[in-house]
N, C-alpha and C positions, 0 to 999 in steps of 0.2 A: 369550624364545625368539629365537635368532639364526640366520638363514640363512647357510650358508657351504658349504665344500667339503672333501672328505676331504684329509688331509695327505700322502697317499702317491702313488700312481702317476699317470700322465698322463691317466687317464680322468677324474680330478677329479670323482667322483660328488658330487651335491648332498646335503647333510645339514643337519639342524637341531641346534643345541646349546641345551640348557636347563639352568639352574642348579637343583640340588636340594640345598640346604644346601651343604656343602663340595664336593659332587660335581658333575661334569658328566655329563649324559645325552645320548646320541646318538640321533637319529631320522632317518628317511629324508625327503628333500625331493625331490619329482619335479621334473625340470628341464623347463621349458616354454620353447620356443625357436621364434621365428618362422621359422627356416630349416630346421627338421627336425621330424619327428613328435614328439609329446609322449612323453616317457620316463616310465614309471610309477615310476621310482626304484628303486634297489637299492644295496646295499653288500655288500662281502665281509667276512669275519670281521675283517680288519685294520681296515676302516672302522668296524665296530660297536664295536670295543674301543679306538679311537684316543684316547679321553679317559683311558685307563688310566695314562698317564704323568703326568697332572695330580696333584700332591700326592705323587709318588714320593719316597721317602727318598733316591734317587740323584740327584735334581734339584739342580743347582748353583744357589746363590743368592748367592754372593759371589765377586768376583775372587780368583784364587789365583795365587801366585808360588812357583816352585820354586827351591830352593837347589841349584845344580848340584853343589856340593861334597858335600852330605849327602843330596841327593835329597828333603829334607823340604819339605812344602808349608806356606805361610803364607797366611792370609786377609788381604786388604788392602782398603782403601777404593777406590772407583772412581777418584777423582782420582789417587790414588797409582799405580794400575795403568796408567791412560792416560798419565800423565806419564812413567812409566818406559818404556812402549812407544814413545811419540813421541820421547823423548830418544835411545833406542837407534837408532831408524830414522834420525833426523837425523844422528847420528854416523856411521852406516854409509854414508850418502849422501856425507858430506863425505870420508870416508876412501877409499871405493871407487867412487863414482859412483852415479847414480840407479838403475842396474840391479842394484845390490847388494841392493835390497829387492824381494821378490816377493810376489804375491798368488795364492791358490788358492781359487776359488769353488765353487759347487755348483749342480746342476740342480734342487734343491728350493727355492732362494731365490726370493722373489717377483720380479716384473719390476722393481719399484722398487728392491729391494736389488741385483739384478744390474746395473741401470743405475748406481746410486750407486757400486757397487764398481768398475766399469770406469772411471768418472770419477775416483774417488779414486786409483786406481793411476796414471792418466795425468796428472792435474792436481796432486794433493797430493804424491804420491811421485815423479812424473815418470818412472816406470819402464815399460818395455815388457814386463816379466816378469809377465804375468797370463794364467792360463788356468783351466779348471774341469773338474770330473769329468764333465760332459756330453760332453766329448771322447771318453769311453769308453762313451757311450750310443748315439747315432745319428749320429756324425760321418761314418761311411762312407756312410750313406744321404743325409746332407746334401750331401756332396761329389758323389755320383752325381746327386742331384736338380739341383744347380746346373749340372753339366755337361750333363745331358740336357734339362732344362726351363728353366734359367736362374733357378731359384728353389728354395728349400728350405722346404717346409712339410710336416710329417709326413704328414698325410692331406689331399689337396686336395679333399676332400668330407666331409660329415658321416658319422660312424661308422654311423648307421642305414642309410646307403645299401647297406651290405653285404647287408641283407635282400632287396634288389631285384635283385641281380646274378644271373647264371646259374651261374657257376663262380667260387668264391673259392679262390685258391691261397695258402696260408700257408707261407712259407719261413722256418724257424727261429723259429717262435713257439709258445709254450705258453700261448695266450690264456686257457685255462680256469683256469690257476693264477696267472698273472701279473696278469690283469685279469678276474676271474671274472664281474662283471656284464656285460662285453662279450661273453662267450661266448654269451649268449642270442641275439645277432644271427645267429650261425652256426646255432643251432637253428631260428630263424624262416626263415632262408634255405632250409634243408632242408624245412621245412614248406611253403614256397612252391614246392617242386619243384626248387630249385637244388642244386648239388653243392659239397661242401667237400673240398679236397685239402690234406693236411698233409705237409710234408717235414721230417723230424727224425730224428737218430740214435737217439732214444728214443721208444717208444710212450707218450706222455703222455696225460693226460685229454683234451687237445685232439685228439690223434691218434685217440683212441677215438671221437670225434665225426665222423671223416672218412668220406667215401664212398670215398676213395682215399688210402692212406697209403704214402709212400715213405720208406725208411730208409737214407739214404746214409752212407758213411764221413764222419766229421767233416772239414770243409774241402773238400767236393766239391759244394757247391750250385751253383758256377759251371758246371762241365761239364754238370750236369743242364740248366741253362738253355740252354747251347749246343746240347745234343742236342734239346731241345724245339723250338728255333727251326729247327734242321735239318729236323725232321719237318714243321713247319708250312710251310716253304718247299717241301719236296718234295711236299706235298699240295696246293700251290697255294692255301693258306689265308691268305697274307699279304694285307693290304688295300693293293693297289697304288695306288689312288686317294688314300687317306689319306696314304700314304708320299710320293707325288708332291706333294701339296698342302700338307702340314703338317710335313714332316721333311726332314733332310739326312743323308747318310752311310750310307744303307742298303746300297749296293752293296759297300762294304768289309766290312761285317758279313756280308752274304750269302755272300761268298767265304770268309770265315774259318770260318763254321759248317758249310761243306760237308764238312769233315773229321770232324765229330762225329756219325757214324752211331750208332745205338742200341747196337750191340755194343761200340763203342769207349767209350761212356759207361759201360756196364756194367762194363768192366774197370777203369775209374778210380774209379767211385763205389760199386760194389757193388749198384746198383739194376738189377734185371733189365730187359733190353731190352723185354720184353713190357709191363712196368709203365710204362716211358717212353712207349711207343706208346699205352697206355691214356690217359695224361695228355694227350698230344697230341690224341687223338681227342675227348676232352672239350672241349678248347679249340676245335678245328675246328668243332664242332657247336654252339657257344654264341654267342649274339648279344652277350652282355655278360660280360666277364671282368674280374675284379679280382685283382691280384697284390699281396700284402702281405708285406713282409719285416720281420724283427725281429732281435734281437741274435744269434741262432744263425747267421744268414747274414752279419751285418755285423761281428762282432768277430773279424776275421781280418786278416792281413797283406795279403790280397787282398779285403778287405771291399768297397771301393769298386767294384772290377771285378766282384764277384759281384752287387752291386745293379744295376750297369749292364747286366749280362747279362740279368737278369730285366726290367729296364726295356725292353731291346731286344725282348723277347718281347711285352710290353704294347703297345709302339709298332708292331711288325709286325702285330699284330692290329687296329690302329687304335682302341685303347681309351682312352688318355688324352684327357680332354675330353668323352667320351661320357657321357651320364647313366648312373649306377649302374655305372660301369666305370672302369678305369684302374689306376694304380700308387699305392701308399701305403706309408708306414713307420709301424709301431706304436711310437711313442715310449715310452720307459720311465719316466724320472723325471717327477715331478709338473710341473716347469717346464723339462724338457729342451729344449722348443721355445723358449719365451720367454727362457730363460737365456742362449742364445747369440745372440739377436737384438739384445741391447742393450749388448754391450760386454765380457762376461766372457771371450770368446775372444781369443787372442793376436793374431788377424788381423782383428778386426771392431770396428766402431763402432756406435752405436745405429741401429736401423732396418735392420739387416742390411747396413750399408754397410761396404765393405772399407777397411781402415786405410791402404792404400797408394794410394787413389784421391784425388787432390788436391781434387776437388769435394766428396767426402765429408768430408774433413778440414776444408775451409773451412766447410761447413754446420754441422758439430758444434761447431767452434771458435767460430762466431758465437753459437750457443746458450749455450755455456759462457762466453763473454766473454773468450776468450784468443786468443793468436796461433796460427794453424794450425801454424806451424813448431815450436811447443812441444809438440805432441802426439807422443809417441814413435812409432817405427815398429813393425813386426811383431816379436813376441817368440817365445819357445819354446812349443811345444805342451805339453800337460799332462805326459806322461811324460818328455819331453825336459827340461822344466823341473825335475821332481823329480830326474832323473838328474844334473843339473848342480849341485844344491844343495851348498854348502860346498866346491865345487871352486875352483881358482884363478881361473877366469873366470866362475864361476857366482854366483848370489845368496848372500848371507850371512845373510839373514833370510827368513822366510816367514810370512805372515798367512793363516790358513785359516778360511774361513767356509762352513759347511754341507757339510763333507766329512770322511769318516773314512778318510784315505788309507792308513793302515797295514793296514786290512782290504781296501780296494777296489782298490788299485793292483796291477798285475801285478809279478811278481818282487818281492814285497812285502818280503822280508828285506833286499834291496839298498836299497829305498826307505827303510826304517827306518834303515839305516846312513847314508843321505844326510841324513835329518832330524837325526840325532845330530851330524852334522858342522857344523850351522848355528851361527852366533853367537847367533841369536835365533829361537825358534819361538813364535808366538802363535796360539792356537786359540780361536775363539768357538763355544761349543756349549752345549747344554742339560744334558748329562751328561758325566761323565768318560769319554769314549770312549777307545779304544785309542790314537788319535792325540793326544788331549788329555793323556793320561798321560805323553807324552814332551815336552810343551811346557814352556817357561819361564814363560809367562803364559797362564792360561785365563780367558776372560771369559764369564760366564753370560748367555745370551741367551734371548729369548722363544721359545715354541713357537707353532704355528699358531693355536690357539684364543685366543691373547693378543694378536694383531696383525691389522691389516688390510693387504691388498695384493692385487694382481692376479696371476693365473697365466695361462699360455697352454697349453691342453690339446692333446692329440694331434691334434685337428681343426683347430688354428689358431684356436680360439675363446678369446677373452680373457674370463676369468671373475673374480669378486671373492670373495676370502675376507674375512670380516668378524670382527672381534674379538668374542668372547662373554664373556670374563672379563678381569679385570686380572691382570697377571703377579705373581708373588710379590715381596715386598719384596727389593730388592737385584738384581733382574733387569732388564736393559735390552734394547732391540731392537738388531739389527745396524745399523739406521739411526742409532741413538744412538751406537754404537761408531764408525761411520765418521765421523759429524759431530764427535765428540769428538776423534778423532785428527787429522782435517783441520784443525780449529781450532787445535790445539796445534802442528801443523806450519806454521801461519800460511799455509795454502793459502787463496787467495781465488779466487772464480770470478764469472761474470757474469750469473747469473740469480737474480732474487728476485721475489717477489710485490709488485707496486706497489698496495697497498691504497688509496692515495689517489686512484687513477684511477677509483674508483667501483665496483669489483668487490667484491661481498660475499664473506665468508669461506665462504659456502655454495656460491655459483656459481663452479665451478672451470673453466669452459669458455673463459676468456680465454687469450690467448697470454701467455707469460712476457715480461717487459720486461727488456731488457739494461740492466744497471747495474753499478756498482762494488760493490754490496752483497754480503753473505755468501750463499753458494750452498748451504750444507750443511744443508738442511732435514731435520727428522726426521719431517715429516708426509707420509705416503705419498701422499695425494691431491695435494699440492703437487708432490711429486716426479714423480708420474704426468703432471701437466700439463706439466712440463718435458720429460719423456720424449716426450710427444706432439710437441712442437716439434722435438726432436732427430731423431725418426723421419720427420718430414714429407718426403714425396717419395722416401723409401727404398723398397726392396722390401717390407719389413715396416713399412708405414705405419700408425701408430696414431693419426694426428692427428685423426681423426673419432670416436675412442672416448673416452667419459667415464665416470666412475663412475656418473653418473645413467643413462646409456644401458645400461650393463652390468646395473644393478639392474632396469631396466624390461624389458629383453629377455632377461635371464638369459644374457648373453654376446653378444659381437660378434666376427665373424670378420674377421681381417685378410687382405689389405690393406683399410684403411678410411680413405681420405682424407677430409678435411673435406667434409661434405655427402653422403657415401656411406652406403648401408645396410650396408656390409660385403660380404665375398665368400665365401660358404660353399663355392662350387664354382669351382675354377680351370680354366683351359685350354679353356673352351667355344669361344672365338673365337681365342685367341692364346696362345702361350707367352711366356716372359719374356726370351728372347734378342732382340737388336735387330731381327732380321729376322722375329720372330714364330714361328719354326719350332723344333721340337724337334730334338735331335741324337741320332742313333744313334752309339754309341761302340764301336769295335772293341776287344774285350778278349780276352786269352788266359789259359789256366790254367797256373799253375806249381806248384800244390800248397802245402801248409802250409810254413812256414819251418822246421819241425822234423819230420822224418818218423820213424816208428818204426825201431828198430834192434835188434840182438841184445840189447843191454843194456836197452833201453827198448822192448819189443815192442808196446805198446798205445797207443791214442789216449786222451788225457784230455780231457774236456770239462767245462764248468762251467755252472751256471745257478741258478735260484731254486726255492724251495718255497712252497707256498700260504700258510703262516702267517707267513712272515718277509719283510722288505723291505730291499733294498740291504745295507749292512754290518751291519744288525741293531741299530744303536746305540739305536734307539727300540723296535723290536718285541721284541727279546730282553729288554727290561725291563718288558714288560706281562704280568702274571701270567696273564691270561685267554687268551693266545695260547700254543698248545703249542710247546714248545722242546725237541725231542729231541736237539738238538746236531748236529754235523757227522757225515756218514756217507759211505761209499764204495759206490756202486751198481755192481754187476758181474754179468755173465752167469754162469749155473751152470757153463758149460764152463770159464770162467776160475777160478771158485771151486774146482772139482774139481782143476784143474791145480796150484793153489798150496796146496791143502789147507785152504781156508777154509770156514767154515759161516756161515749167516745169524746176525748178531749178534756174531760173533767179531771181535776187533780185527785189522785188516790194516794194512800199511804201504804207502803209495804213494810212489814216488820219481820225480823228474824231474831233469834236469841242474841245477836250481836249488835243490832241497831235498827234504824228505820230510814226510810227514804220517801220523799214526797215528789211525785212527778205526774205528768198527764197520762191518762189511760188511753190505750190504743186497743179498741175492742175488735177482735178478729175471730174468724171461725177456723183459722189454720193452726191453732195451738190446741193441745189437749185441755179438756175442762178441769183437770186436776193440776194444771201447771201454769205458772206465769213466767214471763221472760223480761229481762232488763239488759240492755246493751252496756258494755263495760268501758266505753270510751270517755265517760264523764265521771267526775267525782260522785260517789254515792253507791254505785253497784257493788263494789268490793268492800264497802262497809258492812254489807249483808252476808257475804259469802263465808263459807266454813273453812277453817284452817286445818281440818283433819288431813293427815298426810298418808300417802301410799307408803307402805312399809319398805318397798324396794326402791322406787324412784324418788321418793320424798316429794311427790307432786301433791299440791293442795287440792281439795275437792271443790273447785270452782263451779262445777257444772250442776250441782244439786245440793239443796239444803231445804229445811222446813221453813215455811213462810206463811204469813197471813196478810190479807189486803183489806182495806176499808176505804170507804169514800171520804 
C-alpha cells in the first residue's frame, strides 16, 4: 500500500494505492498536518477512478515517429527517437539561433519536472522561448497578488480556515464541481453560522449552497467589486487604522470608486442594486471576511484588474493577515502553483525569482554552474508563443510536456494551424492526445502512479506523490526524456551529488556541490535537493523542505527557509513589498474585448463539469467516468427564440468558428448567456485570444456568440 495524492486538481487529496493483481485500487488517506485541523479524507469521483487509465489499451508504450508525407506512424526504439529529436533541435539552433527551439510545459508536472524543464530550456537549448499552460490558469491572480502583496501564493492560509470566517465571497468559482471535497468547508462554515456568497453567471451546485447568489453578465465582476467598495466607504466601514498602518494607495482608489453607485453597477452588470447593497451589508457586519476568486473572474482580458478590485475590497476591510480572513485564489491545476515557481514561465527562474533580476540570475547560475550571462532573457507568454510558431521570427520547433494545446488553447483552430507550420513538433504524453496526433515524434511517459515527485497545492503546501507501481515496458519519465535530450545536446551543468563527501544516498538534506560533472539527474529526490538550493532566499523558498519532512508532516508550507517550520499563514506581520505594506491599485472597467452585436447577440462563457478534468485527455479515457460529450447550455427564452429543444443539436458561432452540439435547456443560466464546457474539442475553437496586458491571460470566459437550431 502506497500513500500518495490524487493526480488531478490543486486540492491534491490524499489517497492510498494498493496492487490487486494487475489492477490498482484507490483508497482514501486522511491528511494529517500540524498546521491545520485533521482532514478526515475525501475524494471526488475523478479521484476514485484515477487508476482506470492503468492498463488502458490507449496507453502509449513505445516512441512513435510520423512520416509527414504519408501521415503514417512508425514505432521506433528510444535511442532512435531521442537521437532524431536532438539532431533536429541542434540543426535548427545552428540555422536559426537558440530561440528557434521552444518548450511548452504544464501545470500538472511535478516541481522536479518543472524545474528540470526550465533549466533544460535555458541551459541545454539556450532558448528564452518557454512557457506553460498554467499561464491560462491563475496568472491574473498571480499578477494581482504580486502587485498588491508582493508575492503570489494561491491561498495565504490553509483551506480549512474557510470554516472559521464569517462571510466567504466566491467570485467565479464552482467549487462544488471543480473541487467537490473542498465544498464541505462551505457547508461547515454555514453550520458555524457563517454566510456564503457566490457570484457567477450560472446557478451552479456551488451557487445552490449560497446564502446570497449574484448572477452578473459575464465579464462584469470588476464593476461589482467597485460598487461594493463604494458602499463600504459610504457606510464608513473601511478600516482606517489598518489602511494607515499597513497599506498605501487607498485615496486614489477611494476617489475612483465614488462613481460606482449601485444603480450604475446594475446597469453594467445586471445585478440588482438591492442585491449589491445586501452583499455590502453582510460585509459591513462581519468581523472576518474571506474573498476567493477563481477562473470565472480571472480568465479575462481584464482579469488582473478584476482580482485587484476584489483585493481592494479585502484590504479596505482590513482582512489580509487577520486570522480566518483575507483574499485567496483557488488554483486550478494540480501543480499550477509550483509549476510557475520553478522556471516554466517565460519571465521566471526557480524560487519565484524574476529572470531580469541580476541578483536572481547570479544565484541560479551559481547553482547551475554556468555564467549568468548565458541565461536567456524573458521570452514570449504562452499564447504569444503559440501564435509565433512557424513564423519568420518565431520558433521552428516545439517540445510539449504535460499539455494538450489543441483542446486547451483559445482560438484553437488558429493554434493548430501554427503547430502545423513547425519544422518539428515533439509531444511527451501517456496517450495519443489531440496534440500528440499532430506531432512528428511522440514520446510515451509515465503517469502519476508510476513516479515520485513533489507538488505544491492550492494552499502553498508542498506534498509528495509516491510511485506505487512500475511503468509499463517501454515507458520513461519526463525526467528521463529531459536528461536523454540534454546529454545528446552535450549540455553540461554544474550541480551533481558528491557522494564521496560522506553523504549517504538516503540522507538528501545536504547542499549540492558545484562541480563540472553532469547535471541531468533522473532521480526526483536529487533534483529536489538542487531545487532547494536554487530557491534559497527567493520568495518561494523551499530550502528547508525535504522529502523526509514532507513524509513526516504530510506537507510543508512555503516559504520555508532552512531551519523554518514553514509558513501556513502569510501577512500576519508584514507583506512582501520592501516597505512591508500592501498596495491598493486603482483599476477601471472597460468591459470584455468583444461585446455582443447584431450578428453575435449573446455572451459565450466556458467552464468545467464534474466528471471531467482539463482537456479530458485522461478522464475521457476512463470508462467509469460518465462522458456525455460536449453540450450547449442555454436559457429557455433563447431556446424558444431559435426554435431549439432540449437535446436537439444547435450551432454556436463566434467570429473564430462554430460548434455543433446538443442543447441543454436550463433556467439556471442568464438569458443573455450560453455555456459550453471545454473538456472536448470545439469549445476553444470559439474563445477569444485577447490577452490581459499584465498577466497575458487569454479571455476564455466571455466572447460574443450566436446560436441557431
